[in-house]
C-alpha positions in Angstrom: 49.0 -16.8 -4.5 48.7 -12.9 -4.5 47.8 -12.5 -8.5 45.0 -14.7 -8.4 43.3 -13.4 -5.7 43.6 -10.0 -6.8 42.0 -11.3 -10.1 39.3 -13.3 -8.8 38.3 -9.7 -7.0 38.8 -7.9 -9.8 35.9 -10.5 -11.4 33.5 -10.7 -8.6 33.8 -7.5 -6.7 32.0 -6.2 -10.6 29.4 -8.9 -10.2 28.4 -8.5 -7.4 27.9 -4.7 -7.7 26.2 -5.5 -11.0 23.8 -8.3 -8.9 22.4 -4.9 -6.7 22.1 -2.7 -9.3 19.7 -5.6 -10.8 17.7 -6.4 -8.1 16.9 -2.5 -7.3 15.8 -2.0 -10.6 14.0 -5.0 -10.4 12.3 -4.3 -7.3 11.8 -0.7 -8.2 10.5 -2.1 -11.5 7.5 -4.3 -9.8 6.7 -1.8 -6.8 5.2 0.8 -9.5 4.4 -1.9 -11.4 2.1 -3.2 -8.8 1.0 0.5 -7.5 0.2 1.3 -11.2 -2.1 -1.2 -11.5 -3.9 -0.1 -8.5 -4.1 3.6 -8.6 -5.9 4.4 -11.6 -9.5 3.5 -10.2 -8.3 3.6 -6.3 -10.8 5.6 -4.8 -8.8 5.4 -1.0 -5.7 7.3 -0.2 -3.4 7.2 2.6 -3.0 10.8 3.4 -0.3 10.9 6.4 0.4 8.4 9.6 1.4 9.0 12.6 3.0 6.7 15.6 1.4 7.3 19.0 3.1 4.1 21.0 3.9 0.8 19.8 0.4 -0.9 18.9 -0.8 2.6 18.2 -1.7 4.8 15.2 -3.8 7.9 13.7 -4.1 7.4 10.4 -5.5 10.0 8.0 -7.1 8.4 4.9 -8.9 10.0 1.8 -12.1 8.0 0.6 -14.5 9.9 -1.8 -13.7 13.4 -1.7 -13.6 13.0 2.6 -10.9 12.6 5.1 -11.1 10.4 7.8 -9.2 10.3 11.2 -8.6 7.1 12.3 -7.0 5.2 15.5 -5.5 1.9 14.6 -4.8 -0.5 17.5 -4.0 -4.4 17.7 -7.5 -4.7 18.1 -9.3 -3.0 15.3 -9.9 0.5 13.7 -12.1 3.2 14.8 -13.5 6.3 13.4 -12.5 9.1 15.1 -13.3 11.9 13.0 -14.6 12.8 9.0 -14.1 16.5 7.6 -14.8 17.5 3.6 -11.4 17.6 1.9 -9.3 19.7 2.1 -8.2 22.8 -0.5 -4.6 22.5 -0.6 -2.9 25.6 2.3 -1.1 28.4 0.0 2.2 28.4 0.1 4.1 31.3 1.5 6.6 32.6 -0.4 9.6 35.0 1.4 11.3 38.0 -1.0 14.8 38.7 0.2 15.4 42.3 -0.6 
């Protein structure tokens, strides 16, 4: 009886691991395919979000070379500010002497 249990475990445990691995690979493939299809001609990009309170968010979106700050609530969206797209901030390197 114990040998039968060990044999079942030895067979089913790798099979379960294989099923989990395959489902993760399939999920990643489908996500990349969906995002990749929309990436080419996309003019709207979500830059950053910040949760203020339950049901209240701030979101920065990039739209046609402008960054727009949106207030998001359960009742809708409100444009709070709009600026031209900022240049990438220069990175500082620390030199260890």
